[in-house]
N, C-alpha and C positions, 0 to 999 in steps of 0.2 A: 634532846632541847621539846620534840618532840614527841618523843613518851612521856616524857613530863607533862606533856601538858593535856594526851590523852590521858593520864593519871588524874590531873585536878578536875578536866572536866569529872568522870567517870567518882569520885568522887562526888564531888557538887551534885551530881545527878542521882546518885541513892542518896543524898539528904535532905530533896530540894521534897517537901512539902508535897504531898498529894491534893487530889481535888474535893473540896470536903463533902460527906455523905449527909448529902441532908433529907435525905428519903424516900425522898422520889422519886430513884430507879434510872435506872441508862436508856435517854430519847433509842427508836426503836426507828431502823432506818427509812424513812422512808420513798418510795420507790420513783420520784418526779424530783427529790433533792438534791443532786444533782444539775438539771435538765432546767430547776425555776430560775439557776442562777440565769437563765437567758433569753433572747430573748422569745414572744413567743414563737413567729416563727418560728423561727432557725429549732423552739425547745419542740414545737407539737412534732418533724419527720425527724430527730434524734431521736423521741421518746418510740418515730414509727420505725426508724431504720434496728435500735437495739431493744425496744420491745424490753423486761425484763432485765436487770442490768444478768443475776447471775444464770439467764435461757440468751444472752450478748450470744455465747459460744457454740451452742449451741443452737441457734438460727443460721447464724454463718461463719461454718466450720471454714469459708476459702479464705473467709479474711481473718478469721484468730489464725490462722494456719500461715499466710502471710504475713503478719502479724511475726508468729511466733521464729519467723523463717528472716523476717527482720530484726528482729535482734537475736540471735541468733549471728547472724552476720555481723552486728556490732561488738559480743560480747569477742568475738574469733579477731576481729580491726583489734581488741582494746590485745589479746591478749599476743596475739603475730605484737606486738607495738610494744609488749612489753621483755618480751624475748628478745625486740632488737637490740632493745637500752643494753639484758642484761647481755650481749653479746659485748655490746661499745664501749660497758665499763670493764667487761676485762678483757678486751681490748689492747684499748688503754693501761689495761694492769701491767698486762703483758710488752707492750710499750715503755715504759716505764720500767721496768724489770727490765726489763735489756740495756735504757738509759743507766741502768743504774749501774749494771759489768759493762761495762767499752770504758766510762767515764772515771 
């Protein structure tokens, strides 16, 4: 059922109309666009901390390394969780086969 749903979602995504080309080109990214949604006091401090978005890791190498460490930890937790689920499924299949052989 899930595969069928994914199939139809993919079909709809392929046939969805794209946004019209009005000949105006794509808008260029504005450096302060993300910060403009924040209140002015917060926006100023965020801009001063990050600087240009593409230079954030260059300016704050320790912060980026810490963030990547957190992401790696979350990934290992997710993978560990999946391996535990797989082990539990295999164990339940062995138990079911053993009960079928006994009964």
